C-alpha positions in Angstrom: -104.7 -32.5 118.1 -103.0 -33.7 114.9 -104.4 -37.3 115.1 -107.1 -36.8 112.5 -104.9 -35.4 109.7 -104.6 -38.6 107.7 -108.3 -39.4 107.9 -109.1 -35.9 107.0 -106.7 -35.9 104.0 -108.4 -39.1 102.8 -111.8 -37.4 103.1 -110.5 -34.4 101.2 -109.0 -36.6 98.5 -112.4 -38.3 98.1 -114.2 -35.0 98.0 -111.7 -33.6 95.5 -112.3 -36.5 93.1 -116.0 -36.6 93.5 -116.7 -32.9 94.1 -119.8 -31.3 92.9 -119.4 -27.7 93.8 -123.1 -26.7 93.9 -124.2 -29.9 95.8 -121.4 -29.4 98.4 -122.3 -25.7 98.9 -126.0 -26.6 99.3 -125.2 -29.3 101.9 -122.9 -27.1 104.0 -125.2 -24.1 103.8 -128.1 -26.2 105.0 -126.4 -26.8 108.4 -124.3 -23.7 108.6 -124.3 -21.0 111.2 -124.1 -17.4 110.0 -120.4 -17.2 110.4 -119.9 -20.4 108.3 -122.1 -19.0 105.6 -119.9 -16.0 105.5 -116.8 -18.2 105.5 -118.0 -20.3 102.6 -118.9 -17.2 100.6 -115.5 -15.7 101.3 -113.7 -18.9 100.3 -115.8 -19.3 97.1 -115.0 -15.7 96.1 -111.2 -15.8 96.8 -110.5 -19.3 95.5 -109.7 -19.6 91.8 -108.3 -23.1 91.4 -110.0 -25.7 89.3 -113.2 -27.5 90.5 -111.1 -30.5 91.5 -109.1 -28.4 94.0 -112.2 -26.8 95.5 -112.9 -30.0 97.3 -110.1 -29.0 99.7 -111.9 -25.8 100.7 -115.6 -26.5 101.1 -115.5 -27.5 104.7 -116.4 -25.5 107.9 -113.8 -27.6 109.8 -110.1 -27.0 110.6 -107.9 -29.1 108.3 -105.8 -30.2 111.3 -108.1 -31.0 114.2 -111.4 -31.4 112.4 -113.1 -29.1 114.8 -115.7 -26.6 113.7 -114.7 -23.0 113.3 -116.1 -20.5 115.8 -115.5 -16.8 116.7 -113.5 -17.5 119.9 -110.6 -20.0 120.1 -111.4 -21.6 116.8 -111.3 -18.6 114.6 -110.3 -19.6 111.1 -106.7 -18.6 110.0 -105.7 -18.6 106.4 -102.4 -20.2 105.3 -100.4 -18.5 102.6 -100.7 -21.4 100.1 -102.5 -20.3 96.9 -105.3 -22.7 97.7 -106.1 -20.6 100.8 -106.4 -23.6 103.2 -107.7 -22.8 106.7 -106.7 -23.9 110.2 -108.1 -22.8 113.5 -106.5 -20.4 116.0 -105.8 -23.1 118.5 -103.9 -25.2 115.9 -102.0 -22.2 114.6 -100.8 -21.4 118.2 -99.8 -25.1 118.7 -97.8 -25.2 115.5 -96.1 -21.9 116.2 -95.1 -23.2 119.7 -93.4 -26.3 118.1 -91.8 -24.6 115.1 -90.8 -21.3 113.6 -93.3 -21.8 110.7 -96.6 -23.4 109.9 -96.7 -26.1 107.2 -99.9 -26.9 105.4 -100.7 -30.6 105.8 -102.4 -30.8 102.4 -99.9 -29.2 100.0 -96.9 -28.7 102.4 -96.5 -25.0 101.7 -94.8 -23.2 104.5 -96.4 -20.1 106.1 -94.5 -17.8 108.4 -96.5 -17.1 111.6 -96.8 -13.4 111.1 -98.4 -13.9 107.7 -101.4 -15.9 109.1 -104.6 -13.9 108.3 -107.7 -13.9 110.5 -110.6 -14.4 108.0 -113.1 -12.7 110.4 -110.9 -9.7 111.3 -112.6 -6.4 110.9 -109.2 -4.6 110.6 -107.6 -6.4 107.7 -104.7 -4.5 106.1 -103.4 -4.8 102.6 -100.0 -5.3 104.2 -96.5 -4.3 103.1 -93.8 -6.1 101.2 -91.3 -7.4 103.7 -88.4 -6.3 101.4 -89.2 -2.8 100.1 -91.8 -2.0 102.8 -94.2 -0.6 100.1 -97.8 -1.5 100.4 -99.1 -4.2 98.1 -101.6 -3.2 95.4 -103.6 -4.8 92.7 -101.6 -3.4 89.8 -97.8 -3.2 90.0 -97.0 -4.6 93.5 -98.9 -7.9 93.5 -98.4 -10.1 96.7 -96.3 -13.2 95.9 -95.5 -16.2 98.1 -91.9 -17.3 98.1 -91.1 -21.0 98.6 -90.3 -20.4 102.3 -93.8 -18.9 102.8 -92.7 -15.2 103.1 -94.6 -12.5 101.2 -92.8 -10.4 98.7 -94.1 -8.0 96.0 -93.8 -8.8 92.3 -91.4 -5.9 91.8 -89.0 -7.2 94.4 -89.1 -10.8 92.9 -88.2 -9.4 89.5 -85.3 -7.3 91.0 -83.9 -9.9 93.4 -84.4 -13.2 91.5 -82.9 -12.6 88.1 -83.6 -15.6 85.9 -86.0 -16.9 88.6 -83.3 -18.1 91.1 -81.2 -16.7 93.9 -80.7 -16.6 97.7 -83.7 -15.6 99.7 -83.4 -12.5 101.8 -85.5 -14.0 104.6 -84.4 -17.6 105.0 -81.0 -17.5 103.1 -82.0 -20.6 101.2 -81.4 -20.8 97.4 -84.8 -20.6 95.7 -85.4 -21.9 92.2 -88.1 -21.1 89.6 -89.3 -18.0 91.4 -91.2 -15.8 88.8 -94.1 -13.4 89.3 -97.1 -15.5 88.2 -100.7 -16.4 89.1 -99.3 -19.7 90.5 -97.5 -18.0 93.4 -99.8 -15.0 93.8 -101.6 -14.8 97.2 -105.3 -14.9 96.3 -106.2 -14.0 99.9 -104.0 -10.9 100.1 -105.2 -9.9 96.7 -108.8 -10.1 97.8 -108.0 -8.1 101.0 -106.3 -5.5 98.8 -109.5 -5.2 96.7 -111.5 -4.6 99.9 -109.0 -2.4 101.8 -107.6 0.1 99.4 -108.7 2.7 96.8 -106.5 4.2 94.1 -105.5 7.8 93.5 -108.2 9.8 91.6 -105.5 11.3 89.3 -102.8 8.6 89.1 -105.0 5.6 88.9 -102.2 3.0 89.3 -101.1 4.5 92.6 -102.5 3.5 95.9 -104.3 6.3 97.7 -102.6 7.0 101.0 -105.0 9.8 101.9 -108.7 10.4 101.5 -110.2 13.9 100.9 -113.3 13.3 103.0 -115.2 16.2 101.5 -114.6 15.5 97.8 -114.5 11.7 98.4 -111.4 11.2 96.2 -108.3 9.2 96.9 -104.9 11.0 96.9 -101.5 9.4 96.4 -98.5 10.8 98.2 -97.8 13.2 95.4 -101.4 14.5 95.2 -101.9 14.7 98.9 -99.4 17.6 99.3 -101.1 20.7 100.7 -104.6 19.2 100.8 -107.0 18.7 103.7 -106.9 15.0 104.0 -107.3 11.9 106.3 -104.5 9.4 106.1 -106.0 6.0 105.4 -102.9 3.8 105.1 -100.3 3.3 107.8 -102.7 4.3 110.6 -105.5 2.8 112.7 -108.0 4.6 110.5 -110.4 1.9 109.1 -111.3 3.0 105.6 -113.8 0.3 105.0 -115.7 1.1 108.2 -115.7 4.8 107.4 -117.1 4.2 103.9 -119.7 1.8 105.2 -120.9 4.3 107.8 -121.0 7.0 105.2 -123.1 4.8 102.9 -125.6 4.0 105.7 -125.7 7.6 106.8 -126.3 9.0 103.4 -129.0 6.3 102.8 -130.8 6.9 106.1 -130.9 10.6 105.5 -132.9 9.9 102.3 -135.7 8.1 104.3 -138.5 7.0 102.2 -136.8 8.0 98.9 -134.8 4.7 99.0 -136.0 2.1 96.6 -135.9 -1.6 97.6 -132.9 -2.0 95.2 -131.0 0.7 96.9 -131.9 -0.7 100.3 -130.6 -4.1 99.3 -127.4 -2.5 98.1 -126.9 -0.7 101.4 -127.5 -4.0 103.3 -124.7 -5.6 101.3 -122.4 -2.6 101.4 -119.8 -4.3 103.6 -119.2 -6.9 100.9 -118.3 -4.2 98.3 -114.7 -3.1 97.7 -113.7 0.3 98.8 -113.9 1.7 95.2 -117.5 0.5 94.9 -118.3 2.0 98.4 -116.9 5.3 97.3 -118.9 5.3 94.1 -122.0 4.3 96.0 -121.7 7.3 98.4 -121.3 9.6 95.4 -124.3 8.1 93.7 -126.5 8.4 96.8 -125.6 12.0 97.0 -126.9 12.4 93.5 -130.3 11.2 94.7 -130.3 14.0 97.3 -129.7 16.4 94.5 -132.7 15.0 92.7 -130.8 12.9 90.2 -131.6 9.2 89.6 -129.2 6.5 90.7 -127.3 3.8 88.8 -125.7 1.4 91.2 -122.3 -0.2 90.8 -122.6 -4.0 90.3 -122.1 -6.2 93.3 -120.7 -8.9 91.0 -117.2 -7.6 91.4 -114.4 -10.1 91.0 -110.9 -10.1 92.5 -108.0 -8.3 90.8 -107.1 -10.6 88.1 -107.4 -14.1 89.7 -106.8 -15.7 86.3 -104.1 -13.8 84.6 -105.0 -13.1 81.0 -103.4 -11.0 78.2 -103.3 -7.4 79.2 -105.5 -5.1 77.1 -103.7 -2.2 75.6 -105.3 1.2 76.3 -107.1 2.9 73.5 -107.3 6.7 73.1 -109.2 8.7 70.5 -109.2 12.5 70.2 -112.2 14.2 71.8 -113.8 10.8 72.7 -114.1 8.8 75.9 -113.4 5.0 76.2 -114.9 2.6 78.7 -112.8 -0.5 78.8 -114.7 -3.2 80.7 -111.8 -5.6 81.4 -108.1 -5.3 82.3 -107.2 -8.5 80.4 -108.7 -11.1 78.1 -108.6 -14.9 77.8 -107.2 -17.3 76.9 -103.8 -16.3 78.3 -100.5 -16.4 76.3 -98.2 -19.4 76.1 -100.6 -21.8 77.7 -99.7 -25.4 76.9 -101.7 -28.6 76.8 -105.4 -28.8 77.6 -106.8 -25.4 78.4 -109.0 -25.6 81.6 -112.6 -24.3 81.0 -112.2 -21.1 83.1 -109.4 -20.0 80.7 -111.0 -21.0 77.4 -111.9 -18.6 74.5 -115.5 -17.5 73.8 -117.1 -20.3 71.8 -119.6 -19.4 69.0 -122.0 -22.2 68.0 -122.5 -21.7 64.3 -125.0 -24.6 64.0 -127.4 -22.7 66.3 -126.9 -19.4 64.5 -125.6 -17.8 67.7 -125.7 -14.1 68.3 -124.3 -11.9 71.1 -126.4 -9.5 73.2 -126.2 -7.5 76.4 -128.5 -4.8 77.8 -127.2 -1.6 79.4 -128.1 1.8 81.0 -126.0 4.9 81.5 -126.5 7.7 83.9 -126.1 10.6 81.4 -126.8 11.6 77.9 -124.1 10.2 75.5 -123.4 9.4 71.9 -121.8 6.1 71.1 -119.3 6.3 68.2 -118.1 2.7 68.1 -117.2 -0.4 70.0 -114.1 -2.6 70.7 -114.7 -6.3 70.0 -112.2 -9.1 70.5 -111.2 -11.0 67.5 -110.4 -14.7 66.6 -108.3 -16.3 69.3 -105.9 -18.2 67.0 -103.7 -16.7 64.3 -105.0 -19.1 61.7 -108.7 -18.3 62.4 -110.5 -15.7 60.3 -113.7 -13.9 61.3 -115.9 -10.9 60.7 -118.8 -9.1 62.2 -122.0 -9.8 60.3 -123.9 -7.0 61.9 -124.1 -4.8 65.0 -127.4 -3.3 66.2 -128.5 -1.0 69.0 -132.0 -1.7 70.2 -134.2 0.4 72.5 -135.2 -1.5 75.6 -134.3 -5.0 77.0 -136.4 -6.9 74.4 -134.2 -8.1 71.5 -137.2 -8.0 69.3 -137.8 -4.3 70.0 -137.2 -1.2 67.9 -133.8 -1.1 66.3 -132.2 2.3 66.8 -129.2 1.6 64.5 -127.7 -1.3 62.5 -124.2 -1.0 61.2 -120.8 -2.8 60.7 -122.2 -5.3 58.2 -119.6 -7.9 57.0 -116.7 -6.1 58.6 -113.5 -8.2 58.8 -111.3 -8.6 61.8 -107.6 -8.1 61.3 -105.5 -10.9 62.8 -102.9 -8.4 63.9 -105.1 -6.9 66.7 -106.6 -8.9 69.6 -109.2 -6.2 70.2 -110.4 -4.3 67.2 -112.2 -1.0 67.3 -115.0 -0.4 64.9 -116.6 3.0 64.3 -120.2 3.5 63.3 -121.2 5.5 60.2 -122.7 8.1 62.6 -122.9 8.5 66.4 -125.9 6.9 68.2 -127.7 9.0 70.9 -128.3 7.2 74.2 -130.7 8.8 76.7 -129.9 8.6 80.5 -131.4 5.9 82.6 -133.2 4.2 79.7 -132.5 0.6 78.8 -130.8 -0.3 75.5 -129.4 -3.5 74.1 -126.4 -4.3 71.9 -127.2 -7.2 69.5 -124.4 -8.4 67.2 -123.3 -11.5 65.4 -119.7 -12.7 64.9 -118.8 -15.1 62.1 -116.0 -17.0 63.8 -115.6 -20.2 65.8 -113.7 -18.9 68.8 -112.8 -15.3 69.8 -111.0 -13.8 72.8 -113.2 -12.9 75.7 -113.1 -10.4 78.6 -111.5 -11.9 81.7 -114.5 -12.2 84.1 -112.1 -12.3 87.1 -110.3 -9.2 85.9 -113.3 -6.9 85.3 -113.0 -3.2 86.0 -114.7 -2.9 89.4 -116.9 0.1 88.5 -118.0 0.3 84.9 -117.2 4.0 84.5 -115.7 6.1 81.8 -113.0 8.6 82.6 -115.6 11.4 82.2 -117.7 9.9 85.1 -120.4 8.3 83.0 -121.5 5.2 84.9 -122.7 2.1 82.9 -124.7 -0.8 84.2 -124.7 -4.1 82.1 -127.3 -6.9 82.5 -128.9 -9.7 80.5 -131.8 -8.9 78.1 -135.2 -9.7 79.6 -136.6 -11.1 76.3 -134.3 -13.0 73.9 -137.0 -12.9 71.1 -136.0 -16.4 69.9 -132.3 -15.7 69.5 -129.7 -18.2 70.6 -127.3 -16.6 73.0 -124.1 -17.8 74.7 -125.2 -15.7 77.7 -123.3 -14.0 80.5 -122.1 -11.1 78.2 -122.6 -8.7 81.1 -119.7 -10.3 82.9 -117.6 -11.7 80.0 -117.7 -12.1 76.2 -116.2 -10.3 73.2 -117.6 -6.8 73.9 -114.5 -5.2 75.4 -115.0 -1.5 75.2 -117.4 1.3 74.2 -116.3 4.5 72.5 -118.5 7.5 73.3 -118.9 11.2 74.1 -120.9 12.7 76.9 -123.3 15.5 75.8 
């Protein structure tokens, strides 16, 4: 069973050096069965290493026996190494019978048998920390992999490994250089968390243990006291299936009222995280009440795959803030050559570059200002040359408002909030575009792998961002709807 390891590693090494991600995906998808297509999409979405490392993953074959995955005895099992390498069920059982642990043949990371995850399982659980028994989440208790392959939350690592070293509470070995960091975070478990859990409607950093099925809100332990509720963590209750069924039920009840866009969203509902499913049910109910629908984006990334600099919250009296990202790039204290996924937002002055993104919102609002990320290095200076709001998705269309001309950034703030001379009225379900120009070479940008899943303000206003249809001759960096220097919007609902 293990005879093809060396030849396979040689193949992987060649693929890693000569990898072309798009070409390899195309080649594999051309011959893939439905389950392999799903597997490739899953791998592509949870894997966040460099393009060189992706050569290890883009294969529908077990890395041990070179046999093709299937849904019976060759179900793919994910190892705990951050590269999320996969072996089949047969090989995992063989390795477990010969040892108390499973060692990845590519990077030699150890995985304890009980940690192996079935990629195709319909009952994935976010899992609990083996030390404190608390459930992992995407905020404070991130899943981390110890050198022995055991899973531990980031809180316990900080508490039990002062200075980054100490005896392991699982294998009793002395571990060194153990710090909570993206390097040892389990990308697979993080992805499962994003799909499995929702957060408390009131205490937004707390995992919801209960669901109020009538109000469709998550309740933490504190908020669940005295409420009619369904426990969704720690039982056999499958929250994802419940929410998916509700989405289809609500959609089918509407019959011919469903637009093709909504139908497409419902067909992809199982790929959404639970928070997006919850929001989708609420929005479909709005249609029943005669209100138009704005859908949550399906381009949802994992919870902070590339760890950037955390964005400090902003609060303004009597105003609401939509912060589009949890962190910005490039990260702090990065040394040497910065890999492309972590680089700052580049502005090509030779091409007279501008920034633009179109948007809709589901209610009447007034925009009072915006938060824009500033120069990415202390010695860089910059300013906003202008900021315009245009009606429609054509950048050559009618300018509703133009402001912030020649406004300087202050180097002391990573994200700077600029207020307009007067609030700008935005009508519900109509398209508008932000068009602005920054005079700087490089600025911080929103972390695309750490976007807020549903672009929604605390007052419930739901925003949808997309690329302008007509660029009207402007040169754009592009992709401002998933990254870029537009970090937050300051507004008030009417």
